[in-house]
C-alpha positions, 0 to 999 in steps of 0.5 A, a space after each residue: 555937074 561932075 565930069 569924068 575924064 579918062 586918061 589912057 595912052 597918049 594916042 587915044 582920045 579921051 572920052 568924057 562922061 556926059 551924064 548928069 549927076 542928079 543927086 544934088 538936084 534932088 537934095 536942093 528940091 527936097 530942101 525947097 519943098 520943106 521950106 515951102 511946106 513950113 512957110 505957106 501956112 504962116 503966110 496964108 491969112 484968114 480975113 475975118 468976115 461976117 457970113 450970112 446966117 441963113 439963105 432961103 433955097 426954093 423948095 422942090 415939092 415932090 408928091 412923096 414929100 410930107 409937110 407937117 405943120 406945128 401951130 402956136 398952140 402945139 397942134 400937129 397937122 400931117 398934110 393938113 390933117 390934125 394928128 396926135 403923136 401916136 398917129 403921127 408915128 403911124 402915118 410916118 411909118 406907113 409913108 416910109 414903107 410906101 416910099 421904100 417899095 416905090 424907091 422914093 423915100 419921102 422927105 419931111 418938111 416941118 412948118 413951125 409957127 414962130 411962136 411955138 415952143 421948140 419942144 413941140 417941134 422937137 417931138 416931131 423931129 424925134 418921131 421922124 428919127 424913131 421911124 427912120 426918116 432920113 431927111 427932115 427940113 424946116 420951111 421958113 418965110 423969105 427974109 424981107 429987107 424992108 421989115 
């Protein structure tokens, strides 16, 4: 803290400047801030943990949602009706247009058999992308701890 003492004539009382000089305070705070910014990333440690692979979340079924099932022999079913690739695209396009008019864009939920080749599921996902469906999800069975 700096103090300014003014001297005048002998009969005057000296006045003191009582303002605080904040420059050293700001310098010290900036140095402390830099020290903390440099040392905190070094101090923080990441503990290695094994995170779970998947978690089943209950599916909220809405009337505009589309369920596409793919069986082990690569047959595709649109809302429980068998379709081929061209019909699937037409059905998805019609559902998307209906959803845009009603302002309820449909979600596609794919139920794939565990023994089906990924290529069959990939064709369904590709059809959804080509049509412009923004949300595609996969339905699974919950994991049983006993089996």
